[in-house]
C-alpha positions, 0 to 999 in steps of 0.5 A: 794839683791846681786847675790853673796850672793845668789850664795854662800848661807851663812849658816846663810842666809839658816837658816833664810830662813828655819826658816821663811818657818817653821814658815809659816807652823804654822801661818800667816806672819803678826803674825811672828816677826823678833825676832821669825825668829831669835830664830827659826834660832838660829841666831841674829836678826841683821843677818836677816838685813845683808841679807834682807832689812826687813821681807817682803824681806825675804818673797819674797826670800822664794817665789822666791825659790818656783817659781824657783822650780815650773818653773824647774818642769814645764819645765821638765814636758812639755818635750815631750808633744804635743799640746797646750791644753795638755800642758795647762792641764799639767800646770793646774795639776802642779799648783794644785799639788803644791798648794795642797802639799805646803800650805805655797807657796799657802798662800803666793802667793794668800793671802800675797803678791799681796796687797804689791806694793813692791812685783811687784819689787821683783825677785819673781814677775819676775819669776811669770811673766816669768811663765805667759809668758810661759802660754801665749806662749802656748795659742798663739801656740794653736791659731796659730795651730788651737787648740784654738779659735782666738777670745778670748784674750790670756790674758783672757784665762790665767786669767780664768785658774789662777782664777779657780786654785786659787779659788779652792785652797782657800779651801785648804788654808783657810779650810785646805781641801784636794784637788784632783789635778786629779779631779779638773784638769779634771773639770777645763779643761772641763769648760775652754777647752769647751769654748776655743777649736776650 
């Protein structure tokens, strides 16, 4: 994907992205056809292939935009927060809030893309890695300042946090159950922080 296309965001490209996002509210990605996307966007099917390699490349762009918004929001949310555990609590809450209120994003990241090898070459995955690196840095900060035990691998702590969030969020994705970000954040923090706190 050429950077100039992304910066200028032609109207047709924007319509295509919005169309897929709208269709994902109603059905699974595998059930959506490119002709359906084109019809919803009010463009020709050929225009999709002008901006995207294929349907999955378009999906990764939808996901990249979600990750970009999540990254910006969490960066803003963390300003002024002192202490690694407090920062981790905020990140847990932010993730749960996003998953609870943006079902499409939750379904794409948890169910749709991680079984696709080409996802790991996408810009969406680069943003996901950047986000994970930030979490690892916070955990390392906690180890260095004595808040977090040093005998547990930071990667394992990050995986435990992610696993807890995504497992709980499956209730929202599969059964459309409401999630209480505050209550679940408190429960996850009690379980994980009790194990990692010094």
